[in-house]
N, C-alpha and C positions, 0 to 999 in steps of 0.2 A: 585618179590615175595613180597606180602604184609603181610604175616603171617608166623610165624615159630612155630614148634612143640617143646615144652619144657616138661621136666619131673619135676613135682612139688611134693615135699615131704612135708607132714604135720606131724611133730613130735608129735603133740597132739593126733593124731589118729593112727599114724604109717602107714598111707596110702600114696600111690604114685599115682599121676594122670598124664596122658598125656593131655596137654592143648595147643590149638592153641592160640597165642597172636599176635596182630598186631605190626609190627615193627615200625610204625610211631608214636605210642603213647608214651607219657612220662611214666616212670615207676610208678609214683603215680597214674596214670589213670589205668594202668594194675593191680596194687595192689588192687585198689578199686573193679575192676571187679572180680578178683580172690577171694578176701575176701567174697564177696557175694555168689559166686558159692560154695566155699569150706564150708562155714557155712551151706549151705543147704545139701551138699553132705555128710558131716560128722555127720549129725544129732545132732549137738550141741557140739560135742567134741572140735571143734575149734570155738572160738568166738573172733572177732577182738577187740583189745584194742588200745589206743592211741599210744602205742609203738610197734605195729605190723610192722614187716619189712620183706623184701625179701632179702635172702642171697644166695650166691653161695654155693651150697651144698658141694662141695669138699673142699673149703677153709674156709667157714664160714664167708667170708667177706660180710658186709652189702652193698647192691647195692645202688647207688645214685639215689634217686627217681626223681631228677630233669633232668635226662638224658633220652633220648628215648631208646627204646629197641635196635635200630640200633647203637646208639652212645655208648652203653655199650658193643657192640660186641657180644651180645647174638645171637645164631644161632640154627638151628635144632639140637635137642639132648642136649641142655644146661640143666643142672640139677640145679634147684633152690629149696629153702626151705622157707616156709612161717611160721614165728614164731612171 
């Protein structure tokens, strides 16, 4: 399987999105893709900044952007938060 389905929560808009992400990409690449999509989807409620991060939604832990999705152990149903 080369993609997983995650749940992405955007606190700025209060919205939750189901998103497929490739498992072989580094998280900084995934973050860039998500930022572009979410900026469009939220109609400007979310805008990226230099300190934008992806976190585990349950724990609030910031994910290491230098690791791949697979290396982080993310799987179908993982809940993330983009802040």
